[in-house]
C-alpha positions in Angstrom: 144.8 91.9 90.8 142.1 94.2 89.6 139.0 92.7 87.8 138.9 93.1 84.1 136.6 95.7 82.5 133.8 94.2 80.3 135.4 95.5 77.1 138.9 94.2 78.1 137.5 90.8 79.1 135.6 90.5 75.9 138.7 91.3 73.8 140.8 88.7 75.7 138.1 86.0 75.3 137.6 86.8 71.7 133.9 87.5 72.3 133.5 89.9 69.3 129.8 90.4 69.8 130.2 91.6 73.4 133.2 93.7 72.4 131.2 95.4 69.6 128.2 96.0 71.8 130.4 97.5 74.6 132.3 99.7 72.2 129.0 100.9 70.7 127.8 101.8 74.2 131.0 103.7 74.9 130.8 105.6 71.6 127.1 106.5 72.0 124.3 106.2 69.6 125.8 108.6 67.0 125.6 107.2 63.5 127.2 108.8 60.4 125.0 109.8 57.5 125.2 107.9 54.3 128.4 108.7 52.5 128.1 110.2 49.0 129.1 107.9 46.1 130.3 108.5 42.6 129.0 107.4 39.3 131.0 105.1 36.9 132.8 108.1 35.5 133.9 109.2 38.9 131.6 112.2 39.2 130.1 112.7 42.8 126.4 112.2 43.1 124.5 114.7 45.2 120.8 113.7 44.9 119.5 111.0 47.2 117.4 109.2 44.5 120.4 109.2 42.1 122.5 107.7 44.9 119.9 104.9 45.4 119.9 104.3 41.6 123.7 104.0 41.6 123.6 101.4 44.3 120.9 99.4 42.4 123.0 99.6 39.3 126.1 98.4 41.1 124.6 95.4 42.9 122.6 94.4 39.8 125.8 94.3 37.9 127.6 92.5 40.7 125.0 89.8 41.3 124.4 89.1 37.6 127.7 87.8 36.2 128.1 86.6 32.6 127.6 82.9 32.0 130.7 80.9 31.0 131.4 80.8 27.2 132.0 77.0 27.2 130.2 75.4 30.1 131.7 72.0 31.1 129.8 68.8 30.3 129.4 67.1 33.7 127.6 63.8 34.0 125.3 62.9 36.9 126.4 60.2 39.3 125.0 56.7 38.7 123.8 56.4 42.3 122.5 59.0 44.7 124.0 59.7 48.0 122.2 58.2 51.1 120.4 61.5 51.9 116.9 61.3 53.4 114.3 62.9 51.2 111.3 62.1 53.5 109.5 64.9 55.3 111.6 66.1 58.3 110.9 64.8 61.7 109.9 67.0 64.7 113.4 66.4 66.2 115.1 67.6 63.0 113.0 70.7 62.9 113.6 71.4 66.6 117.4 71.0 66.1 117.4 73.2 63.0 115.5 76.0 64.9 118.0 75.8 67.8 120.9 76.1 65.4 119.7 79.5 64.1 121.7 82.3 65.7 119.9 84.9 67.7 120.6 88.6 67.4 120.7 88.6 63.6 118.9 91.2 61.5 115.5 90.2 60.2 114.8 89.7 56.5 112.1 91.2 54.2 109.4 89.4 56.3 110.6 91.2 59.5 110.6 87.8 61.4 113.7 87.6 63.7 115.2 84.4 64.7 113.8 84.7 68.3 110.3 84.9 67.0 110.9 81.9 64.7 112.1 79.8 67.6 109.0 80.8 69.7 106.6 80.1 66.8 108.3 76.8 65.9 108.1 75.6 69.5 104.5 76.3 69.8 103.7 74.7 66.4 105.4 71.6 67.5 103.4 71.5 70.7 100.2 71.2 68.6 101.0 67.6 67.7 98.4 65.3 69.3 100.9 62.6 70.3 102.8 64.8 72.8 101.9 64.1 76.4 100.6 66.7 78.9 104.0 66.6 80.7 106.0 67.2 77.4 103.5 69.8 76.3 103.9 71.9 79.5 107.7 71.5 79.3 107.7 72.9 75.8 105.4 75.8 76.7 107.6 76.7 79.7 110.8 76.5 77.7 109.2 78.6 74.9 108.0 81.3 77.1 111.0 81.6 79.4 113.7 81.3 76.7 112.0 83.8 74.5 111.8 86.3 77.4 115.5 85.9 78.2 116.6 86.1 74.5 114.3 88.9 73.3 113.7 91.0 76.5 116.7 89.9 78.5 117.3 90.6 82.1 116.5 93.9 83.7 119.1 96.5 82.5 120.3 99.6 84.2 118.7 102.8 83.0 119.5 106.3 84.0 117.4 107.7 86.8 114.0 108.8 85.6 114.2 112.1 87.2 117.2 113.3 85.3 116.2 115.7 82.6 117.4 115.8 79.0 119.2 119.1 79.7 121.2 117.5 82.5 122.1 114.5 80.3 123.5 117.0 77.7 125.5 118.7 80.5 126.8 115.3 81.6 127.9 114.5 78.0 129.6 117.9 77.8 131.4 117.2 81.1 132.6 114.0 79.6 134.0 115.8 76.6 135.8 118.3 78.9 137.3 115.3 80.8 138.5 113.9 77.5 140.0 117.3 76.6 142.2 117.1 79.7 143.6 113.8 78.7 144.2 114.9 75.1 146.0 118.2 76.1 149.4 118.5 74.5 150.8 121.5 76.5 150.6 122.5 80.1 148.7 125.6 79.3 146.0 123.6 77.4 145.7 121.2 80.3 145.2 124.0 82.8 142.6 125.6 80.6 140.8 122.2 80.1 140.8 121.5 83.9 139.2 124.9 84.6 136.5 124.2 82.0 136.0 120.7 83.5 135.6 122.1 87.0 133.0 124.6 85.8 131.1 121.9 83.8 131.1 119.6 86.8 129.6 122.3 89.0 126.8 122.9 86.4 126.1 119.2 86.3 125.7 119.0 90.1 123.5 122.1 90.2 121.3 120.7 87.4 121.0 117.3 89.1 119.9 118.9 92.4 117.3 121.0 90.6 116.0 117.9 88.8 115.8 115.9 92.0 113.9 118.6 93.8 111.4 119.0 91.0 111.0 115.2 90.8 110.3 114.8 94.6 107.8 117.7 94.5 105.9 116.0 91.6 105.9 112.7 93.4 104.6 114.3 96.6 101.8 116.0 94.6 100.9 112.6 93.0 100.9 110.8 96.4 98.7 113.5 97.9 96.2 113.2 95.0 96.2 109.4 95.2 95.5 109.6 99.0 92.6 112.0 98.4 91.1 109.7 95.7 91.7 106.6 97.8 94.0 105.0 95.1 96.0 102.9 97.5 98.1 101.1 94.8 99.4 104.4 93.3 99.9 105.8 96.8 102.0 102.8 97.8 104.1 102.9 94.6 104.7 106.6 94.9 105.7 106.4 98.5 108.1 103.5 97.7 109.7 105.7 95.0 110.1 108.6 97.5 111.6 106.4 100.2 114.0 104.7 97.8 114.8 101.0 97.2 116.0 100.4 100.8 114.9 97.0 102.1 115.4 95.8 105.6 117.3 92.5 106.1 115.6 89.4 107.3 114.6 89.8 110.9 116.0 87.2 113.3 113.4 84.7 114.7 113.2 82.5 117.7 112.9 78.8 118.4 109.6 77.5 119.8 111.1 77.8 123.3 111.8 81.5 122.7 115.6 81.3 122.2 116.9 83.6 119.5 118.4 81.9 116.3 121.7 83.3 115.0 122.6 81.0 112.2 121.1 81.5 108.7 120.4 77.8 108.0 118.8 77.3 111.4 116.5 80.3 110.6 115.5 78.7 107.3 114.8 75.4 109.1 112.7 77.2 111.7 110.5 78.7 108.9 110.1 75.3 107.3 109.1 73.9 110.7 106.6 76.7 111.3 104.9 76.5 107.9 105.0 72.7 107.8 103.1 72.7 111.1 100.8 75.5 110.0 99.9 74.0 106.6 99.4 70.4 107.9 96.5 70.5 110.4 95.1 67.4 112.1 92.4 65.6 110.3 88.9 65.7 111.9 88.2 63.0 114.4 84.8 62.1 113.0 84.7 63.2 109.3 81.2 63.8 108.0 79.5 61.2 105.8 78.4 63.4 102.8 76.5 61.7 99.9 77.1 62.7 96.3 74.3 64.3 94.3 72.2 62.0 92.2 72.6 64.1 89.2 75.5 66.4 88.1 75.1 70.1 87.6 75.1 71.3 84.0 78.8 72.1 83.9 80.7 71.6 80.7 83.5 69.0 81.0 84.6 69.2 77.4 88.0 70.8 76.5 87.9 74.6 76.9 87.4 76.7 73.8 90.0 79.3 72.7 87.5 82.0 73.6 87.2 80.7 77.2 91.0 80.7 77.5 91.3 84.2 76.1 88.7 85.4 78.6 90.5 83.7 81.5 93.9 85.2 80.5 92.3 88.7 80.4 90.9 88.2 83.9 94.3 87.5 85.4 95.5 90.7 87.2 98.8 92.3 86.1 101.6 93.3 88.5 101.5 90.1 90.6 104.6 88.1 91.6 105.4 85.1 89.4 105.2 81.5 90.6 107.9 78.8 90.5 107.8 78.8 86.7 108.8 82.5 86.4 106.0 83.2 83.9 104.3 86.6 84.6 100.7 87.5 83.6 102.0 90.3 81.3 103.9 87.7 79.2 100.7 85.7 78.6 98.9 88.9 77.6 101.6 90.1 75.3 100.1 88.1 72.4 96.6 86.6 73.1 96.6 84.6 69.9 99.9 82.7 70.5 99.1 82.2 74.2 95.6 80.9 73.5 96.9 78.4 70.9 99.6 77.1 73.3 97.4 76.8 76.3 94.5 75.3 74.3 96.5 72.2 73.6 97.7 71.9 77.2 94.3 72.4 78.8 92.8 69.9 76.5 95.4 67.3 77.6 94.8 68.1 81.2 91.1 67.4 80.9 91.8 64.2 79.0 94.4 62.8 81.4 92.8 64.4 84.5 96.3 65.5 85.7 98.1 68.8 86.0 101.9 69.5 85.5 104.1 68.9 88.5 105.3 72.5 88.4 101.7 73.5 89.2 102.0 71.6 92.5 104.7 73.8 93.9 104.2 77.0 95.9 106.6 79.6 97.4 105.2 81.1 100.6 106.4 84.7 101.2 106.3 86.1 104.7 104.3 89.3 105.3 104.8 90.9 108.8 101.7 91.6 111.0 101.5 93.2 114.4 103.4 92.2 117.5 106.8 90.8 118.1 108.3 90.0 114.7 110.9 87.7 116.1 108.0 85.2 116.5 106.9 83.3 113.4 103.3 83.4 114.4 103.2 87.2 113.7 103.8 86.7 110.0 101.2 86.0 107.3 102.2 83.6 104.5 101.2 84.3 100.9 101.9 81.5 98.6 103.1 82.3 95.1 101.6 79.9 92.5 102.0 79.4 88.8 100.2 82.0 86.7 99.3 79.5 83.9 97.7 77.3 86.7 95.6 80.3 87.7 94.5 80.7 84.1 93.3 77.1 84.1 91.6 77.5 87.4 89.9 80.6 86.1 88.5 78.5 83.2 87.1 76.0 85.6 85.7 78.7 87.9 83.9 80.5 85.0 82.3 77.2 84.1 81.3 76.3 87.6 80.3 79.5 89.4 76.8 80.1 87.9 75.7 76.5 88.2 76.9 76.2 91.8 75.7 79.6 92.9 72.1 78.7 92.1 72.3 75.9 94.7 73.9 77.9 97.6 71.9 79.1 100.6 70.6 82.7 100.4 72.1 83.4 103.8 75.7 82.7 102.4 77.3 86.0 101.4 81.0 85.2 101.3 82.8 84.5 98.0 79.7 85.1 95.9 79.1 87.5 93.0 77.3 90.8 93.7 77.5 90.2 97.5 80.3 92.5 98.7 81.3 93.1 102.3 79.9 96.7 102.0 76.5 95.3 101.4 76.7 93.0 104.4 77.9 95.8 106.6 75.0 98.0 105.4 72.5 95.1 106.1 73.8 94.6 109.6 73.6 98.3 110.4 70.0 98.5 109.2 69.2 95.5 111.5 70.9 97.1 114.5 69.1 100.4 113.8 65.7 98.7 113.5 66.3 96.8 116.8 67.2 100.0 118.6 64.2 101.8 117.1 61.7 99.1 118.2 63.5 98.3 121.4 63.8 94.6 120.5 66.4 92.1 121.5 69.2 91.3 119.0 71.8 88.6 119.2 74.9 88.8 117.0 77.5 86.1 116.9 81.0 86.8 115.4 83.1 83.6 114.8 86.7 83.8 113.6 88.1 80.5 112.7 91.8 80.2 113.4 93.8 79.4 110.2 90.5 78.8 108.4 91.8 78.3 104.9 94.9 76.4 106.0 92.9 73.9 108.1 90.3 72.8 105.5 90.1 69.0 105.3 90.5 68.2 101.6 88.7 64.8 101.7 85.6 66.5 103.1 86.0 69.3 100.4 86.0 66.7 97.6 82.8 65.2 99.1 81.1 68.6 99.3 81.9 69.3 95.6 80.3 66.0 94.6 77.4 66.8 97.0 76.6 70.0 95.1 76.8 68.1 91.8 80.2 69.2 90.5 81.1 66.6 87.8 83.5 63.9 88.9 86.0 64.8 86.1 86.4 68.3 87.4 86.7 67.1 91.0 89.4 64.6 89.9 91.4 67.4 88.3 91.1 69.7 91.3 92.1 66.8 93.6 95.1 65.9 91.4 96.3 69.6 91.6 96.5 69.2 95.4 98.0 65.7 95.6 101.7 65.9 96.3 101.6 69.7 96.8 105.0 71.1 97.9 106.1 74.4 99.3 109.5 76.1 99.6 109.6 79.2 101.8 111.2 82.3 100.4 113.8 83.5 103.0 116.6 86.0 102.4 116.1 85.8 98.6 116.6 82.0 98.6 114.3 79.0 98.8 114.3 76.6 101.8 114.0 72.8 101.5 110.6 71.6 100.2 107.9 70.2 102.5 104.6 68.6 101.7 101.3 70.3 102.3 98.3 68.0 103.1 95.6 70.3 104.3 94.1 73.6 103.3 93.3 75.3 100.0 95.2 77.7 97.9 
């Protein structure tokens, strides 16, 4: 049995909305002009303004009916019905908002139902009695549901390189095809088929010309990006030129070197590898680090809206989403709404010194390096984390960086403002040149720590933060964000089983 077409399936299921939308797509975007109307006497009206006045006259008459000549005398009931007249509860408002149908035309205020749901949800989140967990759940629901209802999933669009002239020719070819089916005589059908064949040839020629022009423009763009050193644009342009082809997941081997054939065993192997990689042995003799006697002047009060707005702006666009599926572009779509929602959440995080559980989950993605790609060791893992979590971390970083930077050694250059790798390379080159010029000895030591970030002992890290004078409240929040951290490896477009991560930083 052949699968049903979308329009046929919608008709059988009685889904009138889908049936209408599909029929509208088939018919195209053509819309008939306003039909001319007549006045009361039956005379056609030609002028636009007079047509508008006629419609006003008609609806004003229709919606203002005469009052009854003898209105009935109806007595009021002696007792009222048991209907609650108190202010509505939050649950009643939430239920009423959910019952409003989506996809309806907006009224005079131009506020669609989808925007009302989004605004109502974020207004409800402002209530002080909600917990941090419920607050985050509401924010996540508001953002993701609004994206799905308003923006929807990615839809198919015609290829960007097809010109308007080609689209017109495709439409003309479609009409020629319809003429074949509507032919009444054999002669008409033969004539229509000949016209269709010619139209089809023109479409193919036009498509080839458009594709050639498009490829040449992309090649010029890629060449210009390479000359300017714009690697992002060069990569994106090259990706467009090569198409959307993606290689399947490469087979990997067991620890003993035996190839793995089953999909589930490959997933288990990746879990085994990353679990071992991200859980390093604790140091045999952990250092005894004392806390500072006085804390650094770092603000531990709830963040202001301006701080949150700045942190949202600092998040880079175009990055992959985390487990909550909230992209940076969504948070930047309306700074006012986003700031208000996150302000309440961040305030509760600082009060409770706990972060949402969704922020404690990461999805490592495998990036191939050099060497034999059947070995897990030749892949680099990049963990996808929650974007709202990154915004909160950015707020903390903006508060901490200046105060902590003043207490770091002058010799430390890594991960510090205004101390780029280029500056350090230039400094090292000057030292080498001076040593050669004066014929003096020079000793340089290059140390590359294996799995440096993945092997950091967290207990020592918390002690170091307190040693530098970072307030205990901030250390507690950072520690809580790492307690119970889970990871699920992305393999073949699916997630593996979760495993706990006890060492390293993200």
